[in-house]
C-alpha positions in Angstrom: -0.1 -0.1 -0.1 3.1 2.3 0.3 3.8 2.2 -3.0 0.3 3.2 -3.9 0.3 5.9 -1.7 3.7 7.5 -3.2 2.2 7.1 -6.4 -1.1 9.1 -5.6 1.2 11.7 -4.0 3.3 11.9 -7.1 0.1 11.8 -9.4 -2.3 13.8 -7.6 -0.5 16.1 -5.0 -4.1 18.2 -3.9 -5.9 15.0 -3.4 -2.9 13.1 -1.6 -2.9 16.3 0.9 -6.7 16.3 1.3 -6.4 12.7 2.4 -3.4 13.2 4.4 -5.3 16.3 6.1 -8.3 13.8 6.7 -6.3 11.1 8.3 -4.6 13.5 10.7 -8.2 15.1 11.6 -9.0 11.5 12.5 -6.2 10.6 14.4 -6.2 13.8 16.4 -9.5 13.9 17.3 -12.1 11.7 19.2 -14.8 10.5 17.1 -18.0 10.1 19.0 -20.5 10.4 16.2 -22.6 7.3 16.5 -22.9 6.2 13.0 -19.3 6.4 12.3 -16.1 3.7 12.9 -12.7 2.9 11.7 -12.5 0.1 9.4 -9.5 -2.2 9.9 -6.3 -2.0 7.5 -7.7 -5.3 5.9 -11.0 -3.8 5.2 -9.4 -0.6 3.6 -7.1 -2.8 1.4 -9.8 -4.9 0.0 -11.8 -1.6 -0.5 -9.0 -0.1 -2.5 -7.9 -3.0 -4.3 -8.0 -4.1 -8.2 -11.5 -5.6 -8.0 -12.9 -1.6 -8.5 -11.9 -2.2 -12.3 -14.5 -5.0 -12.8 -18.0 -4.4 -14.0 -20.2 -7.3 -13.0 -23.8 -6.6 -13.5 -26.2 -9.6 -12.4 -25.4 -12.4 -9.6 -22.7 -14.8 -9.4 -23.1 -17.1 -12.1 -25.6 -14.9 -13.9 -23.6 -12.0 -15.3 -23.8 -9.9 -18.2 -20.1 -9.5 -18.5 -17.3 -12.0 -19.2 -14.5 -12.2 -16.8 -16.1 -12.3 -13.9 -15.3 -15.9 -12.3 -12.9 -14.1 -9.6 -15.6 -11.6 -8.5 -18.2 -14.4 -8.3 -15.7 -16.2 -5.7 -15.7 -13.0 -3.9 -19.5 -12.4 -3.6 -20.2 -15.9 -3.0 -18.2 -15.6 0.0 -19.3 -12.3 1.3 -23.0 -13.9 1.0 -22.0 -17.2 3.0 -20.1 -15.3 5.6 -23.1 -13.0 5.9 -25.5 -15.8 6.4 -23.2 -17.4 8.9 -22.6 -14.1 10.8 -26.5 -13.4 11.1 -28.2 -16.8 10.7 -30.2 -15.3 7.7 -31.8 -17.3 4.8 -30.8 -15.3 2.2 -28.5 -12.2 2.0 -27.9 -9.9 -1.2 -24.6 -8.1 -0.5 -24.7 -5.7 -3.6 -26.7 -2.3 -2.0 -24.2 0.5 -2.1 -26.1 2.0 1.1 -28.3 1.2 4.0 -30.7 3.7 2.2 -30.3 1.7 -1.2 -30.9 -1.6 0.9 -34.3 0.0 2.0 -35.1 1.0 -1.3 -34.8 -2.6 -2.7 -37.0 -4.0 -0.2 -39.6 -1.2 -0.7 -39.4 -1.8 -4.8 -39.8 -5.5 -4.1 -42.9 -5.2 -1.7 -44.6 -2.0 -2.6 -46.7 0.0 -5.3 -46.4 3.8 -5.3 -49.1 5.0 -2.8 -49.1 2.2 -0.6 -49.3 2.9 3.1 -46.3 2.2 5.2 -45.7 2.8 9.0 -42.4 3.6 10.3 -40.7 5.6 13.2 -40.7 9.3 13.2 -37.8 11.1 12.1 -37.5 13.6 14.7 -38.3 10.8 17.5 -35.3 8.9 16.1 -36.1 7.2 12.9 -34.2 7.7 9.5 -34.5 9.9 6.5 -35.1 6.7 4.3 -38.4 5.7 6.8 -40.6 8.3 5.0 -39.3 11.7 5.2 -41.3 13.6 3.1 -38.4 15.2 0.6 -37.0 11.7 0.7 -37.6 9.4 -2.2 -39.6 7.1 0.3 -41.9 9.8 1.4 -42.5 10.8 -2.0 -43.2 7.3 -3.6 -45.3 5.7 -0.6 -47.9 6.8 2.1 -46.1 7.0 5.1 -47.6 7.2 8.9 -45.2 7.8 11.9 -45.5 6.2 15.1 -43.1 7.8 17.9 -42.0 7.1 21.5 -44.0 8.2 24.6 -43.5 11.7 26.0 -43.0 10.2 29.7 -40.4 7.6 29.0 -39.2 8.4 25.8 -39.3 4.9 24.7 -41.4 3.3 21.5 -44.7 3.5 21.7 -45.9 0.1 20.9 -49.6 0.9 21.6 -49.5 3.5 19.1 -48.1 1.4 16.4 -50.7 -1.1 17.2 -53.4 1.6 17.0 -51.8 3.1 13.7 -51.7 -0.3 12.2 -55.6 -0.9 12.8 -56.3 2.4 11.4 -54.1 2.3 8.2 -53.4 -1.3 7.5 -50.0 -0.7 6.0 -48.4 -3.1 3.6 -45.2 -2.8 5.6 -44.0 -1.6 9.3 -40.5 -0.5 9.1 -38.5 -0.4 12.7 -35.0 0.6 13.6 -33.7 3.8 14.4 -30.7 6.1 14.0 -31.3 7.9 17.3 -32.6 5.6 19.6 -30.7 4.5 22.8 -32.9 1.5 24.0 -33.5 -2.2 22.8 -36.3 -2.5 20.1 -38.8 -5.1 20.6 -38.7 -6.8 17.2 -41.0 -9.8 18.2 -43.8 -7.4 19.6 -43.4 -5.2 16.2 -43.9 -8.6 14.2 -46.8 -9.4 16.3 -48.8 -6.1 15.6 -47.7 -6.5 11.7 -48.9 -9.8 11.3 -52.3 -9.0 12.9 -52.8 -6.5 10.6 -51.6 -8.2 7.4 -48.2 -6.3 7.1 -44.9 -7.5 6.7 -41.7 -6.3 8.8 -38.5 -4.4 7.4 -36.1 -4.2 10.4 -33.1 -1.4 9.6 -30.3 -2.6 12.2 -27.8 -0.2 10.5 -26.8 1.2 13.8 -27.0 -2.1 16.0 -25.7 -4.7 13.7 -22.6 -5.2 15.3 -24.6 -5.7 18.5 -27.4 -8.1 16.8 -24.8 -10.2 15.4 -22.9 -10.7 18.7 -26.2 -11.6 20.6 -26.1 -8.3 22.4 -29.2 -7.1 21.1 -32.4 -9.3 20.4 -32.4 -10.6 16.8 -34.8 -9.8 14.0 -34.0 -12.3 11.8 -36.0 -15.3 13.1 -39.3 -13.1 12.8 -38.9 -10.1 10.4 -39.5 -10.9 6.8 -36.6 -8.3 5.9 -33.5 -7.1 7.6 -31.3 -4.5 6.1 -28.2 -2.7 7.7 -25.2 -0.7 6.5 -21.9 -2.4 7.1 -20.1 0.3 8.9 -21.0 1.6 12.4 -21.0 -0.9 14.9 -20.2 -3.6 12.4 -16.9 -1.8 11.5 -16.7 -2.6 8.0 -16.7 -0.6 4.6 -19.6 2.3 4.0 -22.0 0.1 2.2 -25.1 -2.0 2.9 -26.8 -5.6 2.6 -30.2 -7.2 2.8 -31.3 -10.1 4.5 -34.3 -12.0 4.0 -36.6 -14.9 4.3 -35.8 -17.8 1.5 -39.2 -17.1 -0.1 -38.2 -13.6 -0.9 -34.9 -14.2 -2.4 -36.1 -13.7 -6.1 -37.9 -10.5 -5.4 -35.2 -8.8 -3.4 -32.6 -10.1 -6.0 -34.5 -8.3 -8.9 -35.3 -5.4 -7.0 -31.5 -4.7 -6.6 -30.5 -5.6 -10.0 -32.0 -4.2 -12.4 -34.5 -2.7 -10.5 -32.6 -0.1 -8.3 -28.9 -0.2 -9.5 -26.8 -1.4 -12.3 -23.1 -3.1 -11.6 -22.0 -3.7 -8.2 -19.1 -2.4 -6.3 -16.8 -5.3 -6.4 -13.9 -4.0 -4.3 -16.8 -2.9 -1.7 -18.3 -6.4 -1.6 -14.6 -7.5 -1.0 -14.2 -5.6 1.9 -17.7 -6.4 3.2 -16.6 -10.3 3.2 -13.4 -9.1 5.0 -15.6 -7.4 7.9 -18.0 -10.2 8.1 -15.3 -12.4 8.8 -13.9 -10.1 11.3 -17.1 -10.0 13.0 -17.4 -13.8 13.2 -14.4 -14.0 15.2 -14.6 -14.1 19.3 -12.7 -10.9 19.9 -15.5 -9.1 18.0 -18.2 -10.0 20.8 -15.8 -8.9 23.2 -15.3 -5.8 21.2 -19.1 -5.2 20.8 -19.5 -5.8 24.8 -16.9 -2.9 25.4 -19.1 -0.5 22.9 -22.0 -1.0 25.4 -20.0 -1.0 28.7 -18.1 2.4 27.4 -21.8 3.8 26.2 -23.1 3.2 29.9 -20.1 4.4 31.7 -20.3 7.6 29.3 -24.1 7.8 30.3 -23.6 7.7 34.0 -20.7 10.1 34.0 -22.9 12.4 32.0 -25.7 12.0 34.2 -23.6 12.8 37.4 -23.0 16.1 35.7 -26.5 17.2 35.5 -27.1 16.3 31.8 -30.5 14.6 31.2 -30.4 11.8 28.6 -33.5 11.0 26.6 -35.0 7.5 28.0 -32.6 8.3 31.1 -29.9 6.2 29.8 -29.0 3.7 27.0 -28.9 -0.1 26.2 -26.5 0.0 23.1 -24.2 2.2 21.6 -25.3 6.0 21.8 -26.5 8.4 23.9 -29.0 11.3 23.3 -28.2 14.2 25.5 -31.2 16.8 26.0 -28.9 20.1 26.7 -32.2 22.0 27.7 -32.1 20.4 31.5 -28.1 21.7 31.6 -28.9 25.0 30.2 -31.9 25.8 28.4 -30.1 28.6 26.2 -27.6 25.6 24.5 -28.5 24.4 20.9 -27.0 21.3 19.5 -25.4 23.3 16.7 -23.6 25.4 19.3 -22.5 22.4 21.4 -21.4 20.4 18.2 -19.1 23.3 17.1 -17.7 24.2 20.7 -16.8 20.3 21.2 -15.3 20.0 17.8 -12.9 22.9 18.5 -12.1 21.0 21.7 -11.4 17.7 19.7 -14.5 15.9 20.7 -16.7 15.1 17.5 -20.5 14.7 17.9 -23.6 15.6 15.9 -26.7 17.7 16.8 -29.7 15.7 16.8 -33.2 16.5 17.4 -34.8 15.1 20.5 -38.4 13.8 20.9 -41.1 16.7 20.8 -38.1 19.0 20.0 -39.2 22.6 19.4 -36.1 23.4 17.8 -35.5 23.3 14.0 -33.3 20.6 12.6 -30.5 23.2 12.1 -30.5 23.9 15.4 -31.7 21.0 17.9 -32.0 20.8 21.6 -29.8 17.8 21.7 -26.6 15.8 20.6 -26.1 12.4 19.7 -22.7 10.8 21.4 -21.7 7.1 20.6 -18.6 5.0 21.8 -18.0 2.5 18.4 -15.0 4.5 17.0 -13.2 5.2 20.4 -13.7 1.6 21.4 -12.0 0.5 18.3 -9.1 2.7 19.3 -8.9 0.8 22.7 -10.4 3.0 24.9 -12.3 2.0 28.0 -14.7 3.3 30.8 -12.4 5.5 32.5 -11.6 7.2 29.3 -15.8 7.9 28.7 -15.8 9.5 32.5 -12.6 11.7 31.5 -14.6 12.7 28.1 -17.9 13.3 30.1 -16.0 16.0 32.5 -14.4 17.5 29.3 -17.9 17.9 27.6 -19.2 19.4 31.0 -16.0 21.9 31.4 -16.5 22.8 27.7 -20.4 23.6 28.0 -20.2 25.2 31.6 -17.7 27.5 29.9 -20.2 28.1 27.0 -17.5 27.6 24.8 -14.9 30.0 26.2 -11.7 29.9 24.0 -9.3 29.3 27.1 -11.0 26.5 28.4 -11.7 24.9 25.0 -7.9 25.4 23.7 -6.9 23.6 27.1 -9.0 20.7 26.5 -8.1 20.5 23.0 -4.5 19.8 24.2 -5.8 17.0 26.5 -7.8 15.5 23.6 -5.0 15.3 21.6 -2.8 13.6 24.2 -5.2 11.0 24.7 -5.6 10.7 21.1 -1.7 9.7 20.5 -2.2 7.5 23.5 -4.6 5.4 21.4 -4.0 5.7 17.9 -6.5 4.6 15.2 -5.4 0.6 14.7 -3.2 0.3 11.3 
């Protein structure tokens, strides 16, 4: 790989310099965006391999191009590893992203205008779960369930009532900002009572699901989609798992229904990531993600922060800033913490009264720092730094001092590889 870097430096010094700056940013800052992680060197090598040169429309053994004998082997191996890792009946590893994985399920099961029930975006859902300016909200008639005002946990009674009223063809579950366990069996029961199928989008929690640290949707849900980064720690891409009876419709929805040639180099990187997640040490890693997040939650609570739902069961916490200082917005806090070397993202909280560009909350996750080898004590220290930055309302001297501390911690725990 060193030779490749030297070639890039010579052939395109501008791009080389930008990549180097981004590598430095990642190495020198505490990445705590819940949807990000650090892929292994093996995943990065596979993603940057010569497989990017091969066009391979179709499926293994059924391509529309010649010369696919080796990429067929790669994709078949990725499929088998995905099936082994998650225990699913069928897997399609071609989707370029989690959103496209969801799109393929919609295309295979729905007609434009069909009713769909999914989680409200402002309560923790995802853009591809029916947001009105997303393709999903434009093509299909989405109704939203949310969380209870008191507990901020999923309101399954509301979900049941909406399913009875609207008779959706599909119920979508899974979230991008929900810190608690999801009861997939309860959702399947509600769906089947009302003639619907279930799509479980486990993009955020895939690394917890495959290690048995979160309830598994595979046995009961007809469709399960995921990204392959986040807690799974692979390349930025997507995958679809489904019951065997939906194999043909899912495969056809992906190609030719939704996308052309698959990204063979990324499929190879997915295969590497699946193999890494099958190993026993990955379960220990996933346990540490949860332990770190719970330590972070407890430390933040001790500093006077309010956490949505009161805590966490998984890899993220959602902080309600209003209880700490009602003047603070997520946008302000994101900027202050970034300047201090702590990277989080502004996030709406349930029943937020602020705009999505401002928000009353921030979302903080532990997958990437856990990959770097950090433990509970480091989460406690980071919570203290967060408290100091916010208490000072972004005071330049305080932020600068903490930035020196975060740089020192990052040097102590470099990104592997």
